[in-house]
N, C-alpha and C positions, 0 to 999 in steps of 0.2 A: 474237678472244675466247679461243680455246683457247691460242694462243701466249702471251697475257698471263697466263693462269692458271698455265701451266707455269713461266713466268719468275718469277711471284710465289711459287710453291711452292718453287722452287729457292733464291730469295733468303731465304725464311723458314728453310729448312733451314740455309743458310749462317750466318744470324744466330744460330740456336740452337747451332750448332757452336762459334761464337766465344764465345758467352756461357757455354756449359757445358763448354768445353774442360778446365778444371781438374778438373771432376768426371768427365768421360768418360775422360780420360787420366791419372787419378790412379794413384799407385803401388799395387800389389796387396798390399803388406805390411799388417800390422795397424796401425791408427791408434793414436795415443797416447791412453790412457784418462785420464779426469778424475782418478782416484785416483793414477795415476802422476805426473801433472802436479803435484798437491798435494804429494805426497811429495818431489818434486824441489825445489819451492819452499821447503818447511820445512827440508830438508836444507841448503840454501844459507843460510837464516836461522840455523840452529844453528851452522854453520861460522863465520858472522860473529860470533855471540855468544861462541864459544870464543876467537876471535882478539882480541876486546875484553878478555876476562878475562885472557888471556895478556899483553896489552899493559898491563894495570893500569888500564884505563879504568873498569872496574867491579870491586867487591870480590867475595869468594867468596859472601857472602850474597845479593847482587843477582844474581849469576850463577845460583845455584841456584833462586831464585824465578823468574827469566825462563825458565830451562831447563824448569822444571816446567810453566809456563804453555804453552810451545810444544809440549811433548809432549802436553798435554791437547787443544789445538786440532788438532794433527796427527791425533790419534786420532779426534776428532769429524769432521773433514773427509774422512777416508779410510775411515770406517765405513759409508758408503752404498754401494748396489749399483753395481758398476762399469759404465761405458759408454764408447763411443767418443767422443773429443773432436774438434771442428772438422770433420774429414772423415769422421766416422763414419757419416753417413746420406746417402750419395750418391744412392741410388735415389730416396728421397723428394724430395730437392732437384731432381733431374732432372725428375721428373714434375711437380712444382709449378711450376717455371720454364717448362717447355714448355706446360703448360696456361694459365699466365698470359699468355704471348706470344700463343698462339692466340686466347684469349678477347678480349684487347685489340685485336688486329688485326681480328678479326671485328666487334667493336663499332664500330671506326672505319670499316670498310668500309660497314656499313649506315647509319651516321649521316652519313657524308660523301657517299654515293652509290655506286652500283655501277659496275663498270668501263665499262659501255656509256655511262652518263651522263658519266663522266669523259672518255671518248674523244670523245663528242660535243662537250663543252664545249671541249676542247682544239682540236677541229677548227673551232669557230665563230670565224672571224676576220673583221674588217670587210672587206666587199667594196667595192672602189673603183670609181669610174665607169669607169676605164680597163679594169679587170678585166671588168666587165660588157660593155663594148663589144667586148673581145677574144673573150669567149664567144659573143656574137652574130655576130661576124665569122667565127669558126670554124664556127658553125652554118650560116651562109650558104654557106660553102665546101662543107660537107657536103651542103646542099640542091642545089647546082649539080650535084653528082655523082649526085643521086637526084631528078631533076625530076618524076617521077611521084608523089612522096610529097605528096599534096595537103594532108594534115593537117599535115605539117611546114611547108609554105609558109604555112599559116594561123598556126601558132605563130610563125614568123619575122616575119610581118606584125605580129602583136601586139607582139613584142619591139621592132621598129622604131618602132611607134606610141608605146610607153612611153618610148623614148629621144628622142621628138620628131622622128624622121626620117620625116616624112610622105611625102616623095616615094618613098623606098625602101619604105615601108609600102604605098603604093598599088600598086606593082609586085608586091609579094609577095602582096597580097590578090588581085590579078588572076590570079596563077599558081596560087592555091589553087583556082580554077575552081569546079567543081560542089560541092566540099566545103562551101562556105559557103552554098549555095543553100537549105539546110534549117535553117540556124542563125540565128535572129532576132538574136541578140546580135552575131554576126560581120557580118551584113548591116548592122546599125546602125553598128558600128565602121567598116566600109568606107565607108559614106556620110559619116560624120563626118570621116574622113581625106580623102576626096575634096573635101568642102566646105572643109576647112582649106587644102588646096593651091590652092583657087579663091578664096581671100580671103573665105570665108564665103558664097559663092554656092551655093545648093542646087539651082539649075535643072539639069534634065537627069538624069544618072545618079544623083546623090545622092538626089534626091527619089524616084526610081524604087525605089532600094534601101530607103528608109525605108518606102514603102508596102508593099513585099514583106515587110519585117520585121514590120510591124503586122498584115499578113494572117496571118502564122504565129502571132504572139503580140500580140493587141491591147493587152496591158498591159505590154509591154516598156518599161522606164523610159527607157532611152537613146533608143529610137525615138520615144517620146512627146515627150521633150524636144526632139529634133531636128526633129520635125514642127511643134511649136509655134514653134520658132525660125525655121524656114523660112517659116511664115506671117507671123511678126512682121517679118522682114526684107523680105518682099514687100509689107508694108503691110496685110495681112489680119489686123487686130488681133482681130476677133471670133473668127476661127478659132483664133488663137493662144491666146486666153483659154479657149476651149472645150477645147482639147487639154491645156493646162497644168492646168486644173481637174481633168481626169481623172487627170493625173499626181499632183496634190496629194493626191488621195484615197488614194493608195497609200503616201504617205510618213508616217512616224511624227509624230504631232502634237507640236509644240514643238521638233522637231529643226532643226538649221541648214539642212538641205535644204528642209524645209517652209517655213521663213521666207524662204528665197531664192526659192522658186517663187512664194510669195505676193507677194513684191516684184515679180517679173517680171509676174505677173498684174495687179497694180495699175498697173504702168508701161504695160502694153498697154491697159488700160482708159482710162488718162489720155490716151494718144496717140490712141486711137480715139474718145474722147469717149463711152465706154460707161458706163452707170450701174452701180453696184455691185449685184450680185445678193445680197450678204450684208449687209443694212443693219446699221449699227452700233447696238447696243442703246442706247436712250434718246437717239439722236442724238449719241452720244459720239465724234465724230470731227472732223477739220478738213479743209475743202476750200476751193478758191478758184482764183485765177488768178495766174500769174507773167508779168511783163513785163520787158523788157530796155531799158535806156536806149539811145537811138540812138547816143550817143557811144561805147558799148562793143560795138556789133554787130560791128565789124571784128576784135575780139579773140576772138570765138567761132569755134572751129575744129571740123571734123568729128572725132568721137571724144571730145569733151569730155563730161563727165558732170554733169548737173544733180542736185543733192542738196538735198532739202527736209528740214530737221532740226527736230524738236520736242524741247524740253527742259522740265523742270520749272523754273519761274522761280527763278533764283539758283543752279542746278546746272549743272555742265559736262557731265555724262554724258547723251547723247541718250536720249530715251524711245522715239522712233520716227524712222525714216529712210526716205525714198523716194529711190531712185536711178533715174535714167532718162537716156537719151541726149538730147543737145540736138536740138531741133526748132524749128519756127517759133514765134516769140513774137507775141502772148501764148499761153501754154499753160496748160492746167488741171492741177490736182494734187489728190490726195486722200490724207490720212493716216488710218490706222485701226489697230486692234489687230493686224491681220495683219502690219503692218510694225514691230511692237514689237521692241526690242532684247532685252528680257527678258520672256517671257510672264507672269512673276509680277508685273510692273510695267507693265501696259498703259496706253496713252494714255487710255482711257476711265475710268481710275481717278482722273485729275486733274480739277480744276475749271477750271484755266486752264493754258496752256502758252506758252512763249516759242518763237516759230517764226521761222526765217530760211531763205533759199535761197542756195546757193553753186554756182558753176560751177567744177568742178575739172578740171585737165588729167590727173590721175592717178586720180581716184575715191577717193582716200584720205580717211579720216575726219578726219585732222589737217589744218587749213588750211595752205596753202603760199603763198609769195609769188607774186603773179600771178593768184591766184584772183579771180574776180568774185563780188561778194557783195551781199546786200541788208542793210538794217538789221534787227535783231531786233525782232519785234513780239509783244507779249503779247496773246493772244486767249483767249476762253472756249472750252473744248473743246465741240464741237457747232456751232461757227461754220461756215457754208457759203459765204460770199462774201468770204473773206480776200484782200486784194490785196497782192502782194509785188512790189517793184520792185528789180531788180538794177542798182545805180548806183554801186558802189564797187569799187576794185581793192585787194586786200590787198598791203601793202608788206612 
């Protein structure tokens, strides 16, 4: 900061010296006055007039008239108070220019930002993935030289987790030791990372870490999500619903996270055959059963996603979507306002809806070749025994 200001001041002084050099280093002699300049000009004009008269270009009468007029104008122009011309006010000019430069530079400084902001902006450069990985690698080397720095190992573990290096993250969390035992967020992150390396299996240490996190903070969002997920994957759908409903109460209403957790709750209810604890006002929902054609059973693979989609008849944009993993068919489904794509346009606001089911390999909203589909069926909103049959393959 200080070095910048010194350099800026010296640069300003240099600019002022260059601008004001003719004034600062002007000759010390008296400057030519306006009266002297006027007299010199008229003297030259009189000489020209005399030369024209001598050459016969004008006669004597014209010469006398012109000569008299020039003498009168010369007297008028040289009769005013004398003053210095051109370079006669160097002090005022110096002060004026200096003040002008200082004021302009100050105004630009405050309008464009101070030196700290400019320095920060110039330092802000895009950080590449390679640069981040190098920083993490350097940090890892530093931690190997300081193995007792438990907080540092926790930070390294988080860095590995963000980079998707789950195996390295697990090792770093383990070396963080007792530092994470009192931190519910770190405990939940450790459990999540362990489950990731175990292909989603929460049995054993991951579940123990989740319980330890919830004991410290019963409302920890990540721990609640993982606890519900552990129950869901083990087939305990009732416990999953109870845990996720507790999580849903802490999420902002209408947020993407809230809609996602409501979708997971609806999926757990559908799989477990559990009734909805939040009845749809006026029966404004759609529920029923999905079946799969025997000819297509061999096409369904683990990991495929069942998507039940409701649209306003004649429209392409879905109003509500239920996503759930494939299970044994027939399976039940329920669409309600909790699964609405837009809270301001709920399913219950429609009189009837076009509903269809699709089995997707990717879970993407856009249909793809190879997806298994049912025919679209228009039903009244509030219907509870809708039958959908998946019997088509999208080409």
